[in-house]
N, C-alpha and C positions, 0 to 999 in steps of 0.2 A: 504493500498499500504505500510506501514511503516513496519506491521510485515512482508510483504513480503521480503521486504529487510533485516530484521532481520534472517529470515529463510534461505535466502541464503548466509547470510555471516557464518552463523552456516555451511552451507553445505562447503564452501571454507575452513573453517579450517579442514574440513575431508578430503580435497583434493579429494573429490567424484566428478571426472571430469563427468562421466557418468551420475550422478544424476543430478548435474548442466545444463547440455546440454540438458537435456529431462525436467526439470522443467521451465526453463526461457521461451522457446517459449510458453509452456502451460501457464504460466502467463499472457506473453504478449497476448496471445489469449484469456484469460477470463478477461483483463483488459480493452480488445477494445479500441476503440476511441469514443469521444464525438459527440453525433448528438442530440443538442437541438432543431433542425428543425424538428425531427421525433422522438418524446420520444416513440414511442413504439419499436423502433429498437434501441434505446439509451442502450449503454452497461455498463454504470456506474451508480452508485447510487445518484440519485437527492439530497437525505438525506446527503450524504457526502460530494457533492460538490455544492456549489450553481452555479457556471458558467464554462462555458469552459475552460476559463483562469485560475482558480484554477486546473482544472483539468488536462489542459496542463502542467502545472508547474510541478504539480507532478509527471507525464509521464515522463517527459525530466529528473526529477532527478533520477527517478527509472530507465531508459534506461542507463543513464550514469554510476550508479554503477553498472548496468549489463555489461557494457564494463569495467569498471574497472576490476572487478572479473574476467573477461575473461582474461584479460592482466595477473594480479596476479597469475593465476593459470598456464598460459602458461609460465611465469617466472620461476615457479618451476616446471613444468613438461610439457615441449614443445612437447616431443616425444608423450606422451601420450595424449595431445591434438590433436595433428598433425592424431596419428592414428585414433582418433574418427570424424575428417575431412575426412579422406580418406573413412571410412566404411559408412559415410552418404552420400557421393558424389555417392558413388557405389551403395547402397540400394536405395535411394532416387532419386536422380537426373536423374541418365541414366539408371536406372531399372524400375520405376513406374512414367512415366512421367506425370500423371496426381495429382501425389501427391503433386507438387509443387504448385498447385493452392488452396492447404490449408492453413489457416491463420497460423497454425503452425508452418508448413514448412518454409513459407516465412519468420517468425521470427527466425528460427533458421538459414537460409540464414544470416540475419542480424549479429548472433554469426560468421557464417564461415566468413563473409567480417571482423570482428574482429581479428578471428585468422590469416588472409591474412596479416592484417596491422601492425599485432604485428609482423610477419614473416619478413617483409620489414624493420625492424628496428634490427633485430638480425644476427649473423653470418648464420643462418640457410637458408636463402635465398640463399647462394652457394652451401648448400648441394646438391648433386646428385641426390638423393631419391626426394628432393623437386622441382627439374629442371624436373625428368621424371612427376613428380605428375601434373605440369603445362602444360608441352607439352601433356600430355594424355586428360587433362581433358577441356583445352583449344581448342583442335583440335575436341573433341568430343561435345563440347558446340556450336561449328562453324558451325561443320556437320550437328549437327540437325535442323539448322534453314533452311535448304535446304528441309526438308521433313515434320516437325512439323506444323501445319496449325491451332493450336489453338493459339489465340491470347494473353492469359493470360500466355500460358507457352513460347512462343516466347519472351516475354516480360521481363520473370523470367530470360531466357537464357541470355537475352542481359545484364540484371542486373550483372549475374555471369561473363560473358565477360569483362565487364566494371572496375571488382574488381581485375580481373587476367592480365590486360593490364599490368600494373606495371613490371609485369615478363614476357612480351613477348619476351624480349632478348633471353631468352632460343630455341625458335622457329627457326627453318631453315626459308632462307629468302624466299624460293620459298612458303612455308607452311603460312607464316606469310601474303604474297602477296596474296594468295589464300583466305585466311580468311578477309581480306578486301574487296575482290571482293563480297565475300558472305555477308558481312553487307550492303554493297550499293546496294545488290541486294534485301534487305529485304525492304529500304526504297522506293522503285517502287514496293513493293506487293500491292494486293487488296484494293480497297478503303475503306473496311470495317474495314479493318487492320490498320486504321490511326494513331494509337496510335503506333504501331511497327514502321510504316514508320518514324515517327517523333524521337522514342525514337532511332532506329539506326542511325539517322544521328545526334543527339545531342550527342552520345556514341563518335563519330568520334571527334565532336568539343570538347568535353572533353579531350580526347586523345593529339588533336593538341595542345590545350592552355596548358595542364600538362606536356605532355611528347611528345614534339615535336621532339625529338631526334628520335624517333621509327619510324616517319613518312618522314621524311626529305628525306630517301634514295629513298622513293617510290613516292617523289612528282608527276613525271612525270605521272607515271602510275596513281595517283590520278585523275590529272587534266585531263587525256584521259578519265578514266572510267566517272568523271563528266560530261564531254562534250556530252558521249555518253547517258548518262540517263537523260539529263537537261529537255528534252522536257516532259518528265515523272514527273519530280518534282514539287512540290507545290511552292508558293509563300516562305513560310516559310522555306521549305527545299532548297530553293533555297540560301536565305539568310543565314542558316547552312553553306551552300557549299562556301559562301563568306567568312563567318566570318573563315572556315579552311584555307581558300586559304591565308586569310590576316594573320593568325597566322604563316602560314609557309611562308610566303613571306621575313621573316626577313633573311631567309637563302636562297633566290632566287637569282640568277644571272641574269636570264631573266624579268628584272622587267618590260617591258613594255607588254608582253603577260601576266604577272601575271596580270597587272593590268586591261589589257581589259578583262579576264575572270571575273576578280572580278566585274566590272562595268555590265557586262552582266549578270550576277548572281544577282547584288542587284536591277539592274534597273527594272525588272516587278515589284519588291515589292514597291520601291520609286514611281511608277506611280499609283500602285493600290492605296496606302494610301494617293494620293494626287487626286485621282479620283474622279468625280463628285458622282458615285454610292455610295463610302464609305462614301464621306461627306453628301450626302444626307441622309444615314443611321444614322450618328451621330447626325446631326441636326435635324432630323426630317422634313425636307424641301425638298421638291419635284424639285427645281428648283433653279439653282446658281442666276439666274437674280433677283427672288424675294429676296433671301437672300440679294442682292444688294441694293434692295428697303429698306427692314428693317434698314440695318445699312451698310453705306460705307465701314467701316473697315474690313467686313467679306469677301470681296472680291469674294465672291460666290465660293472658295473654301477653307474655313479655319474652325476651329473645334469653334462652338461659344463660346465666352465669355473665352476662353483661352489664354492668353497673348502669344505674337508671341515666345518670349524668353522662356516661359514655355515650348513649344510644341517643341521647337529646344532642350531644355534643356532634354527633354524626348526623343526625336526620334534623336538627335544628327546628323542629316543629314550632310553630309561632301563632298566635291567635291572630285573627284577621283584624281585631281593634288595634293592635300595634302598628298593621301596617297603615291602616286609614289616620291614628294619629300621626304616624310619619309623614305621610302625603300632606297633611293638614298642618304641620309644624312647617315644612317646607314653603308652602303656601302663604303661610302669615309671613314669612321671613322675604317672602319676593318682593323686590322694588321694581318701579316702573322701569329705571334705568337699565335692569337686567334684559338682554336680549333672550336669555335663556338661564333661568336658575338654576344653582348647582344641582346636580343629581345625583340622588343616593343610590350607592352602588347595590346591587343586590342582595349581597351579603349583610349591608345594614337593613334592608328591607326584613328579611326574613332568614337570616342566619345561615343560607347556605341550603335548606329544604327545597326551595324550588330554582335555585342558581343551576343544578344540575342534577336531576334526581336519578338519571341514570348512574353517574358518579359515586354519588352517595349511597344509593342502593347496593353498589356492589362493594363499596368499601364495609358497610354493615356485613353482608354476605361474607366477605374476605374476613372480616372479624370473627364472624360466627365459626366459618370452617376454621381458621387457624385455632379458635379455641375447642371446637368440637374433637379436633384431628388428636392436640395436645394433652386433651382431658377427656378423652372417653366417651363420648356422646354418641357418635355414629360409628357404627360397626368398620364399614370400610377405610375410613380415615384412620383410626384407631388402630386397626390391623397393619397400614402402610406404614403408621409412625412407630410402632412397637418393632416390626420386622425389619423395616428398613433403616430405620434413624437409631432409636434408643438402645436395641439391644447390640448392633456392632460395637456401638461407643461404650456401652458397658462393658462388653467384653475385651475391648481394647485399651482402655483408658488408663494411661501412664500413671503411676503411683506417685510422680510429683505433682499431676494435676487433681489426686482425688479430692482434695482439699476445695477446688474449685466445684465439683461435682457435686459434693454433698448439699450445699444450701438448695440447689435446685431440685435434687432427690426428694429431699424434706419436704420442698411445698408440694411435689409430685404425690408423695404418699399421703400427705393430709389431705389432699384434694380427692383423690381417689378414695379413701375410707371415707370420708364425709358422702361422696355421691352412691359409690355402691351400697354402704350402709344404709342410705335412704331406699335404694332399689330393691334390696333385700329386705327392708323392713314392710316395705309397700307390698310384696309378694306374699312374704309370710301372713300378714294382715289379710289379705284376701284369701288365702288358704283357710286360715283360722275362722273366720267370718263362715265360711263354707255356703255363700250366698251365690244364686245364680247371677251371671253380668246381666244389667239392665238392658242391653240392647246387643245387636251383633258386632257394634261397633265397639263398644267396652268390652266386649269378650277379645277381640282382636288386640285391643290395647293391653290387655293384660296380658296374653299370649306375646306381644311383642315386647313388653318391659323385661318378662321373665326370660326370654332367649336373650335379649340383648346383655341382661345381667349375668347371666349364663358364660355367655360368649367372651366378655370385659373380664370376670373374674379368673376365667381360664388363661387370657392373655396375659393378665398383670402377675399371674402366679409364675407364668414362665419367665417374664421380664426380671422377677425377685430372683429365681433360680439362678438366671443368668447372672445376676449381679453377685449374689452372695455366696454361691457357693465355688470352690476352688476348682481348676480344671482336672486336678487330680482327681479329686471325688467322681465329676463326672466322668472321667475317663474308666476310673474302676468300675463305676455302674453300667458302662458300656461294656466292659468285660463280662461283668455279670450278665447282660443281657446276651450276649454273643455265647456265652456259656450255655445258658439255657432255652436258646432259641429253638435247638432242635426237639424240645422235647414239651415246650410250654410257650404259650403264645405272651410273650412279656415286652413291653415297650419299652422305651428309656427311661419315661415319668414311673413307672411300675419299680424298675432297677433301681433307680435311685433311691425309692422309698425302701427297698428290701437293703440295700447297701447300709444305710443310714440308721434304719430302724432296728434291722434285725443286729447289727453288729453291737456285742455285748460292752465292747470298749469305748465306742462312738458317743462321747459327751458323757461318760460315766462320771458321776461325783466322786468314785473313789479311786480316782484315775490320778498320778502324781500331778502337783501343780501348784503355783505360788497361792498364796491365802487370799480371799477377799474380804472387804469389809465384814461381810454377814459371815465368814466362816466357812463358806463354800469355796473349794478349791477350781481356779479356773483350768481346767484341762488342755491338755497339749492335743489330744484328739480332737477335741472342740475346734481348736484354733486351725488345726490342720485343714479341716473340712471348708472353714471357710476363706475364700477370695480376700486380696487385701482391700478391695472395695468393700466386702462386707463385714472384716474386723473393723474398717474405720465407721461403717453404717453404725456398729453396736457400740461404739465409744460414747460416754456421756455427751462431751463436746458437740457431738454431732447432730443431738438435736432429730435424728431420723428414728431412734429407736421405740417413741410410743407409737406414732402411726404404723410402723413397721409391725410391730407386734400385734398389735390389736387386727392390724389386714389380716394377718396370718393365722392368728387363733379364730377370728370371727369367719372364715373360709370355712372351718370345720363344720361352724353352724348352720350355714349356707345349704341347701339342698342338693346341690350337685357334686355328686360323688367324685369325678372326675379331679375337679378342683380341691376338692378335700384331700384326696391321695398326693396331691403334686403338693401341696401345702405341709404335709405333715413332716417330712425331713427339715424343711426350713423352721418348721415350727420348734422342733426338738434342740436342732444346733443355736437359733437366735435365741431362744430361753435360756439356754446353758450359757451362752456367752453374757447376757446381760444380766443374770444371777452372779456370774463370776465378779462384774463391776460392782453389784450391790444395789443396780437399779430397779429393782423389783420390790415394792414394797407389800405388805400382809394384802392389802385391798386388791392391788393389781394381780399377786398371785391366786387368791380366790377367786377372782373374775376368770382369769385364764383357764384356772382349772374346771371352773363351771362350765366352760365353752367348751372344753375337751369332753365333758359328760354331755352335754348338749349333742355334740356331734355323734356320740354313741348312741344317742335316740334318734338321729336323724338318719343316721347309715347303717343301724344295725340289721338290716334285712340285706345286707351287702356283706358276705362272708369275709372277703380279702380286706374289705374298708374297714369291716367291725373289729377285724384282728388287729389292724395296726394301728388304729384309733385307741384300742384298747391298749397295745401298747404303749403307745405315748402317754396316755392318763397312768400308767404303771410308772413308766419312768419318771414322772413328773412327782407322783407321791413317794416315791422312793428317794429321789434327789430333795424333795421341799419341806415334808413334814417335819423333820427333825426343827427347823429354822420356823415353820407355820405350822403349827399343831391343829390350828382351825380347818386345815384341810378335811380333817377325819369328819368334821360336821358336814361338809358338802356329801361325802359319802352316806352318812348316817342319814342324809334327807333323802336318798333315793329309795323309790319304791322296793317292797320286799328286801329291804337291808335286813341282814343277820349278823350280831355283833361277834358272834362266834367264828364266823366266816372271816371277819376282820382280824382277829385275835390268830388265828393259824395262819392268815397269811403273814401277818408281821412278823410273828415269829419264826418263818420260812426266811423272810426276806431280809431281816435285822439281826438274827441269832448269828454270832460267831461261827456257831456249827457249821452253817450253812452258806457262809459266805465265799467259797471256794467256785459254787454253784450258782454263779449269776444269771446264767441263762435257762435254766431247767426248765423242763416243761410244767414240772409240779407248781412250781411258782406263779406261772402263767396261768395255770389253770385255778389255782386259788383265787386269784387276783380276779380273774373272770366271775366268781361265783359271787364276788363282794360287789362287784358293778351289774349283774345280770339285771336289775331291776331298771336299768339305765338304757339297756339293748333294747332297740325297738321301739322305745316310749317316745311319742311326739311331746308327751306333758314334759319330760327332760330337757326337750330343746328348747321349750317355750320359756 
């Protein structure tokens, strides 16, 4: 690209206008635009540019240089440049109408615009020949809109018209009024030409904001035309109309009628953006009543998790009375000596809501999508975010950057716990009530929320496993999986569970280690199972441990057995690590133990899951009962509890006579008798 600029600079020194105007569009066409999303169609060398940002920076510099060259040549040879423009307009634009669809000629049009901009800054704009040029080609461009059916060509003509609008003062009044009606008619063209419809209306917006003096005399005609076509306009186009009227209202005398028309044009869009239909689409929620249940702050008609102030800053909805007061204030300040009193900007009138409703809506949607993807609101985006962004980052984060990752993880975990807990509670309450859905829509809503909560819980546990467990622990589980695959269907999730939950030394409180504040020894085995990031997440200063431990243990209470199985080894390892640092008080220990017992009630019908949850419960009891004896009360509160069974189990578990038999089957069977009242009991889960 640098060589191309050098060549062009040389051409400029030769003052070869024809050569320059032929080579610039060709170069632009050859350079093309970046397209990393489709490498087969990419028109720039990946060897020269590593990313789109580098390419676009060079492209902008190149086009800026091209514009500078055009201006330089125009200053020295304005007549020569102008003759080239006239010839190109005759030969291309209004002779071969299909030619404007070519990329080369589209770029030539960019150069023509540069010439017109240069003319507007020189005395040449008052030249009679230039006035004739504008009258001729402005008329040809507008007249062609009535007969051309090709959408690309119509858009090209509209672009050309927009660049000639600053010189519309040369047009006769009746001609200009007719051209305005033609442009408005394009806005109600066929549905397939939606781009043209919006382009034509946006063209009028641009003129009303940048050159309002051109439209002031035709304000009444425009109002009448807009009223005639209002029923055929889309919400977006009606907002464009409202913006035009607001821009012209600074010069209006009939404030009340203008206000009514502005409100009439903007009200449908306001109602639409606050309607249940679009809120449902943005939220992924079927009914507003269900949103109310999830969180009272949502009010059933607000975009999830976007603060009210942020929404209003984006949409900037303002009452019509404010518009009227603004216009009246301007009228009162107007003096007779003013030819034209100062025009309030659109932003001052309505703070951006009507300034460009399309851009504002895109900003709002972009904000939603960003939040939804990173905060687990929509399934497709959360899957992409986890699999392609977060998981690889967590797997490869260098140790020196872990401190920078922890605050973000803490926020993420807190958010996930808050949102998923709300979903879990909502589903559980619906199931506990046992009521039939009020309607088919409500039934769909319940199924949707339950399915989404299940999928997101599984994805989150997968993410946490990647962050917390050391590669060696996962590799060991993979070996276990490979060893058993010939005799059993065992996936990697189950392999990790078996490897950690069944290992008598994994996180064993009796293994050697340094003493912790509460007297429990942090084990070397527990530390080995955790990755470097996992160890840091469990440290007191990380502030991750509270949402982390709650998320993991509450997954056991959630009705999805797959999530529970995946969370089991993480519960064991993280709890052991937190306990070694003395981060668990009695209330926390009792709550976590109660979660595990509730998990037994939830998943007792699945033999494998029940066995593993029971094993976690037994491990917690043996680890914590000496420091937190109130755990016994949680067992005694179970249905069908037998004190003799507990005494037999404790004798077997804690007597020095049986210390060597850490993992014998008898001890497990004795404990299962103790908690038999929790197995399969939904009451325990509630």
